[in-house]
Biotite code that builds the C-alpha atoms (Angstrom):
import biotite.structure as struc

atoms = struc.array([
    struc.Atom([97.978, 194.484, -68.255], chain_id="A", res_id=1, res_name="MET", atom_name="CA", element="C"),
    struc.Atom([96.686, 198.138, -69.334], chain_id="A", res_id=2, res_name="THR", atom_name="CA", element="C"),
    struc.Atom([97.592, 199.751, -72.593], chain_id="A", res_id=3, res_name="ILE", atom_name="CA", element="C"),
    struc.Atom([100.231, 202.059, -70.883], chain_id="A", res_id=4, res_name="PHE", atom_name="CA", element="C"),
    struc.Atom([101.550, 199.281, -69.072], chain_id="A", res_id=5, res_name="SER", atom_name="CA", element="C"),
    struc.Atom([102.304, 197.788, -72.327], chain_id="A", res_id=6, res_name="LYS", atom_name="CA", element="C"),
    struc.Atom([103.787, 201.122, -73.632], chain_id="A", res_id=7, res_name="ILE", atom_name="CA", element="C"),
    struc.Atom([106.106, 201.380, -70.468], chain_id="A", res_id=8, res_name="ILE", atom_name="CA", element="C"),
    struc.Atom([107.089, 197.722, -71.004], chain_id="A", res_id=9, res_name="ALA", atom_name="CA", element="C"),
    struc.Atom([108.157, 198.685, -74.737], chain_id="A", res_id=10, res_name="GLY", atom_name="CA", element="C"),
    struc.Atom([105.461, 196.046, -76.298], chain_id="A", res_id=11, res_name="GLN", atom_name="CA", element="C"),
    struc.Atom([103.770, 199.155, -77.487], chain_id="A", res_id=12, res_name="ILE", atom_name="CA", element="C"),
    struc.Atom([105.900, 201.856, -79.352], chain_id="A", res_id=13, res_name="PRO", atom_name="CA", element="C"),
    struc.Atom([105.515, 205.303, -78.239], chain_id="A", res_id=14, res_name="SER", atom_name="CA", element="C"),
    struc.Atom([106.986, 208.592, -78.606], chain_id="A", res_id=15, res_name="TYR", atom_name="CA", element="C"),
    struc.Atom([108.866, 208.894, -75.413], chain_id="A", res_id=16, res_name="LYS", atom_name="CA", element="C"),
    struc.Atom([109.647, 212.303, -73.631], chain_id="A", res_id=17, res_name="ILE", atom_name="CA", element="C"),
    struc.Atom([110.934, 211.271, -70.480], chain_id="A", res_id=18, res_name="ALA", atom_name="CA", element="C"),
    struc.Atom([111.358, 208.416, -67.897], chain_id="A", res_id=19, res_name="GLU", atom_name="CA", element="C"),
    struc.Atom([112.776, 207.356, -64.357], chain_id="A", res_id=20, res_name="ASN", atom_name="CA", element="C"),
    struc.Atom([112.066, 204.689, -62.260], chain_id="A", res_id=21, res_name="ASN", atom_name="CA", element="C"),
    struc.Atom([108.763, 205.300, -61.248], chain_id="A", res_id=22, res_name="HIS", atom_name="CA", element="C"),
    struc.Atom([107.117, 207.507, -64.113], chain_id="A", res_id=23, res_name="PHE", atom_name="CA", element="C"),
    struc.Atom([107.208, 207.292, -67.730], chain_id="A", res_id=24, res_name="TYR", atom_name="CA", element="C"),
    struc.Atom([106.092, 210.524, -69.941], chain_id="A", res_id=25, res_name="ALA", atom_name="CA", element="C"),
    struc.Atom([105.462, 210.325, -73.910], chain_id="A", res_id=26, res_name="PHE", atom_name="CA", element="C"),
    struc.Atom([102.864, 211.929, -76.426], chain_id="A", res_id=27, res_name="LEU", atom_name="CA", element="C"),
    struc.Atom([99.283, 211.442, -76.855], chain_id="A", res_id=28, res_name="ASP", atom_name="CA", element="C"),
    struc.Atom([98.989, 210.063, -80.070], chain_id="A", res_id=29, res_name="ILE", atom_name="CA", element="C"),
    struc.Atom([95.627, 211.514, -80.446], chain_id="A", res_id=30, res_name="PHE", atom_name="CA", element="C"),
    struc.Atom([96.374, 215.023, -78.642], chain_id="A", res_id=31, res_name="PRO", atom_name="CA", element="C"),
    struc.Atom([94.097, 217.918, -77.913], chain_id="A", res_id=32, res_name="LEU", atom_name="CA", element="C"),
    struc.Atom([96.628, 220.018, -79.829], chain_id="A", res_id=33, res_name="VAL", atom_name="CA", element="C"),
    struc.Atom([100.271, 219.442, -80.545], chain_id="A", res_id=34, res_name="LYS", atom_name="CA", element="C"),
    struc.Atom([102.727, 218.989, -77.727], chain_id="A", res_id=35, res_name="GLY", atom_name="CA", element="C"),
    struc.Atom([100.168, 217.327, -75.505], chain_id="A", res_id=36, res_name="HIS", atom_name="CA", element="C"),
    struc.Atom([102.171, 214.676, -73.236], chain_id="A", res_id=37, res_name="VAL", atom_name="CA", element="C"),
    struc.Atom([100.860, 212.060, -70.936], chain_id="A", res_id=38, res_name="LEU", atom_name="CA", element="C"),
    struc.Atom([102.566, 211.149, -67.699], chain_id="A", res_id=39, res_name="VAL", atom_name="CA", element="C"),
    struc.Atom([102.168, 208.004, -66.205], chain_id="A", res_id=40, res_name="VAL", atom_name="CA", element="C"),
    struc.Atom([103.012, 206.106, -63.262], chain_id="A", res_id=41, res_name="PRO", atom_name="CA", element="C"),
    struc.Atom([104.982, 202.628, -63.773], chain_id="A", res_id=42, res_name="LYS", atom_name="CA", element="C"),
    struc.Atom([102.911, 201.006, -61.202], chain_id="A", res_id=43, res_name="VAL", atom_name="CA", element="C"),
    struc.Atom([99.399, 200.208, -62.440], chain_id="A", res_id=44, res_name="GLU", atom_name="CA", element="C"),
    struc.Atom([96.872, 201.964, -60.340], chain_id="A", res_id=45, res_name="THR", atom_name="CA", element="C"),
    struc.Atom([93.162, 202.596, -61.911], chain_id="A", res_id=46, res_name="ASP", atom_name="CA", element="C"),
    struc.Atom([92.465, 205.898, -60.045], chain_id="A", res_id=47, res_name="GLN", atom_name="CA", element="C"),
    struc.Atom([94.930, 208.633, -59.475], chain_id="A", res_id=48, res_name="PHE", atom_name="CA", element="C"),
    struc.Atom([94.020, 209.574, -55.571], chain_id="A", res_id=49, res_name="PHE", atom_name="CA", element="C"),
    struc.Atom([94.799, 205.647, -55.238], chain_id="A", res_id=50, res_name="ASN", atom_name="CA", element="C"),
    struc.Atom([98.471, 206.241, -55.789], chain_id="A", res_id=51, res_name="LEU", atom_name="CA", element="C"),
    struc.Atom([100.633, 205.690, -52.804], chain_id="A", res_id=52, res_name="GLU", atom_name="CA", element="C"),
    struc.Atom([101.738, 209.042, -51.570], chain_id="A", res_id=53, res_name="ALA", atom_name="CA", element="C"),
    struc.Atom([105.208, 208.584, -52.473], chain_id="A", res_id=54, res_name="THR", atom_name="CA", element="C"),
    struc.Atom([104.089, 208.387, -56.418], chain_id="A", res_id=55, res_name="TYR", atom_name="CA", element="C"),
    struc.Atom([101.608, 211.590, -55.389], chain_id="A", res_id=56, res_name="LEU", atom_name="CA", element="C"),
    struc.Atom([104.376, 213.575, -54.196], chain_id="A", res_id=57, res_name="ASN", atom_name="CA", element="C"),
    struc.Atom([106.956, 212.954, -56.795], chain_id="A", res_id=58, res_name="GLU", atom_name="CA", element="C"),
    struc.Atom([104.826, 212.861, -60.001], chain_id="A", res_id=59, res_name="ILE", atom_name="CA", element="C"),
    struc.Atom([104.426, 217.084, -60.145], chain_id="A", res_id=60, res_name="LEU", atom_name="CA", element="C"),
    struc.Atom([108.252, 217.292, -59.641], chain_id="A", res_id=61, res_name="ALA", atom_name="CA", element="C"),
    struc.Atom([109.040, 214.707, -62.521], chain_id="A", res_id=62, res_name="PHE", atom_name="CA", element="C"),
    struc.Atom([106.400, 216.546, -64.476], chain_id="A", res_id=63, res_name="ALA", atom_name="CA", element="C"),
    struc.Atom([107.436, 220.172, -64.094], chain_id="A", res_id=64, res_name="GLN", atom_name="CA", element="C"),
    struc.Atom([110.718, 220.049, -66.490], chain_id="A", res_id=65, res_name="PRO", atom_name="CA", element="C"),
    struc.Atom([108.669, 218.527, -68.948], chain_id="A", res_id=66, res_name="ILE", atom_name="CA", element="C"),
    struc.Atom([105.528, 221.353, -68.407], chain_id="A", res_id=67, res_name="ALA", atom_name="CA", element="C"),
    struc.Atom([108.277, 223.796, -68.865], chain_id="A", res_id=68, res_name="LYS", atom_name="CA", element="C"),
    struc.Atom([109.512, 222.487, -72.139], chain_id="A", res_id=69, res_name="ALA", atom_name="CA", element="C"),
    struc.Atom([106.323, 222.168, -73.716], chain_id="A", res_id=70, res_name="ILE", atom_name="CA", element="C"),
    struc.Atom([105.805, 225.992, -72.793], chain_id="A", res_id=71, res_name="GLU", atom_name="CA", element="C"),
    struc.Atom([109.007, 226.545, -74.568], chain_id="A", res_id=72, res_name="LYS", atom_name="CA", element="C"),
    struc.Atom([108.530, 224.212, -77.679], chain_id="A", res_id=73, res_name="ALA", atom_name="CA", element="C"),
    struc.Atom([104.908, 225.449, -78.323], chain_id="A", res_id=74, res_name="PHE", atom_name="CA", element="C"),
    struc.Atom([103.275, 228.911, -78.399], chain_id="A", res_id=75, res_name="PRO", atom_name="CA", element="C"),
    struc.Atom([100.906, 228.952, -75.292], chain_id="A", res_id=76, res_name="CYS", atom_name="CA", element="C"),
    struc.Atom([99.701, 230.931, -72.454], chain_id="A", res_id=77, res_name="ASN", atom_name="CA", element="C"),
    struc.Atom([100.898, 228.252, -70.163], chain_id="A", res_id=78, res_name="ARG", atom_name="CA", element="C"),
    struc.Atom([100.648, 224.139, -69.824], chain_id="A", res_id=79, res_name="CYS", atom_name="CA", element="C"),
    struc.Atom([97.705, 222.899, -68.533], chain_id="A", res_id=80, res_name="GLY", atom_name="CA", element="C"),
    struc.Atom([97.166, 219.992, -66.233], chain_id="A", res_id=81, res_name="LEU", atom_name="CA", element="C"),
    struc.Atom([94.241, 217.857, -66.350], chain_id="A", res_id=82, res_name="SER", atom_name="CA", element="C"),
    struc.Atom([93.867, 214.441, -64.631], chain_id="A", res_id=83, res_name="VAL", atom_name="CA", element="C"),
    struc.Atom([90.627, 212.581, -66.070], chain_id="A", res_id=84, res_name="ILE", atom_name="CA", element="C"),
    struc.Atom([91.485, 209.141, -66.361], chain_id="A", res_id=85, res_name="GLY", atom_name="CA", element="C"),
    struc.Atom([88.147, 207.637, -67.987], chain_id="A", res_id=86, res_name="LEU", atom_name="CA", element="C"),
    struc.Atom([89.680, 206.691, -71.139], chain_id="A", res_id=87, res_name="GLU", atom_name="CA", element="C"),
    struc.Atom([92.600, 204.419, -69.819], chain_id="A", res_id=88, res_name="VAL", atom_name="CA", element="C"),
    struc.Atom([92.157, 202.343, -66.332], chain_id="A", res_id=89, res_name="PRO", atom_name="CA", element="C"),
    struc.Atom([95.809, 203.539, -65.361], chain_id="A", res_id=90, res_name="HIS", atom_name="CA", element="C"),
    struc.Atom([96.473, 206.511, -63.290], chain_id="A", res_id=91, res_name="ALA", atom_name="CA", element="C"),
    struc.Atom([97.715, 209.773, -65.524], chain_id="A", res_id=92, res_name="HIS", atom_name="CA", element="C"),
    struc.Atom([98.154, 213.230, -65.956], chain_id="A", res_id=93, res_name="LEU", atom_name="CA", element="C"),
    struc.Atom([97.663, 215.014, -69.428], chain_id="A", res_id=94, res_name="HIS", atom_name="CA", element="C"),
    struc.Atom([100.389, 218.183, -69.995], chain_id="A", res_id=95, res_name="LEU", atom_name="CA", element="C"),
    struc.Atom([98.623, 220.263, -72.657], chain_id="A", res_id=96, res_name="VAL", atom_name="CA", element="C"),
    struc.Atom([99.903, 223.818, -73.795], chain_id="A", res_id=97, res_name="PRO", atom_name="CA", element="C"),
    struc.Atom([96.835, 225.983, -73.559], chain_id="A", res_id=98, res_name="ILE", atom_name="CA", element="C"),
    struc.Atom([95.726, 229.474, -74.058], chain_id="A", res_id=99, res_name="ASN", atom_name="CA", element="C"),
    struc.Atom([92.329, 229.100, -72.441], chain_id="A", res_id=100, res_name="SER", atom_name="CA", element="C"),
    struc.Atom([90.468, 226.895, -70.521], chain_id="A", res_id=101, res_name="ALA", atom_name="CA", element="C"),
    struc.Atom([88.660, 225.620, -73.106], chain_id="A", res_id=102, res_name="ASP", atom_name="CA", element="C"),
    struc.Atom([91.842, 223.881, -74.556], chain_id="A", res_id=103, res_name="ASP", atom_name="CA", element="C"),
    struc.Atom([91.563, 221.314, -71.913], chain_id="A", res_id=104, res_name="LEU", atom_name="CA", element="C"),
    struc.Atom([88.058, 220.523, -73.328], chain_id="A", res_id=105, res_name="ASN", atom_name="CA", element="C"),
    struc.Atom([88.276, 216.738, -73.970], chain_id="A", res_id=106, res_name="PHE", atom_name="CA", element="C"),
    struc.Atom([85.086, 216.331, -75.654], chain_id="A", res_id=107, res_name="ASN", atom_name="CA", element="C"),
    struc.Atom([86.365, 218.579, -78.651], chain_id="A", res_id=108, res_name="ARG", atom_name="CA", element="C"),
    struc.Atom([87.614, 216.498, -81.429], chain_id="A", res_id=109, res_name="PRO", atom_name="CA", element="C"),
    struc.Atom([91.507, 215.183, -81.204], chain_id="A", res_id=110, res_name="LYS", atom_name="CA", element="C"),
    struc.Atom([94.028, 215.893, -83.757], chain_id="A", res_id=111, res_name="LEU", atom_name="CA", element="C"),
    struc.Atom([95.316, 212.987, -86.240], chain_id="A", res_id=112, res_name="THR", atom_name="CA", element="C"),
    struc.Atom([98.995, 213.661, -86.566], chain_id="A", res_id=113, res_name="LEU", atom_name="CA", element="C"),
    struc.Atom([101.587, 211.852, -89.168], chain_id="A", res_id=114, res_name="SER", atom_name="CA", element="C"),
    struc.Atom([104.269, 209.869, -87.733], chain_id="A", res_id=115, res_name="LYS", atom_name="CA", element="C"),
    struc.Atom([106.604, 212.594, -89.072], chain_id="A", res_id=116, res_name="GLU", atom_name="CA", element="C"),
    struc.Atom([104.358, 215.064, -87.071], chain_id="A", res_id=117, res_name="GLU", atom_name="CA", element="C"),
    struc.Atom([104.563, 213.341, -84.110], chain_id="A", res_id=118, res_name="LEU", atom_name="CA", element="C"),
    struc.Atom([108.416, 212.975, -84.342], chain_id="A", res_id=119, res_name="ILE", atom_name="CA", element="C"),
    struc.Atom([108.686, 216.421, -85.029], chain_id="A", res_id=120, res_name="GLU", atom_name="CA", element="C"),
    struc.Atom([106.556, 217.267, -81.639], chain_id="A", res_id=121, res_name="VAL", atom_name="CA", element="C"),
    struc.Atom([108.446, 214.789, -79.558], chain_id="A", res_id=122, res_name="GLN", atom_name="CA", element="C"),
    struc.Atom([111.763, 216.418, -81.082], chain_id="A", res_id=123, res_name="GLN", atom_name="CA", element="C"),
    struc.Atom([110.465, 219.886, -80.101], chain_id="A", res_id=124, res_name="ALA", atom_name="CA", element="C"),
    struc.Atom([110.107, 218.943, -76.342], chain_id="A", res_id=125, res_name="ILE", atom_name="CA", element="C"),
    struc.Atom([113.450, 217.211, -76.395], chain_id="A", res_id=126, res_name="LEU", atom_name="CA", element="C"),
    struc.Atom([115.253, 220.122, -77.548], chain_id="A", res_id=127, res_name="ASN", atom_name="CA", element="C"),
    struc.Atom([113.881, 222.064, -74.759], chain_id="A", res_id=128, res_name="GLN", atom_name="CA", element="C"),
    struc.Atom([114.014, 219.662, -71.843], chain_id="A", res_id=129, res_name="LEU", atom_name="CA", element="C"),
    struc.Atom([116.348, 219.926, -68.977], chain_id="A", res_id=130, res_name="TYR", atom_name="CA", element="C"),
    struc.Atom([116.275, 217.988, -65.994], chain_id="A", res_id=131, res_name="PHE", atom_name="CA", element="C"),
])
């Protein structure tokens, strides 16, 4: 069971943004910038493009309102999307508010946010989220 499966199951706490039958979205607790969200399929698959076609077809539709909420909640040029998947063997998307391509550089140091800051970021996104 991956750390993401444990988060989805509620065994590890998370700062949930959205959930449906197939996907779970939550804050990255070591974000590149404030507003960094992970979108994870509930099915445990290591590589993104090994997901079944239905999941691949639906994941962007699930992520779209979250990305729009991120753009409204945090000053940015747009919400960037990245699929890297090296850090956890469970397919996932990164949604990150960006102003340049370098903002998606995962070699940069990550932020360390307090619990209060994470709750503030979560609430800022939730206040803009409409499905």
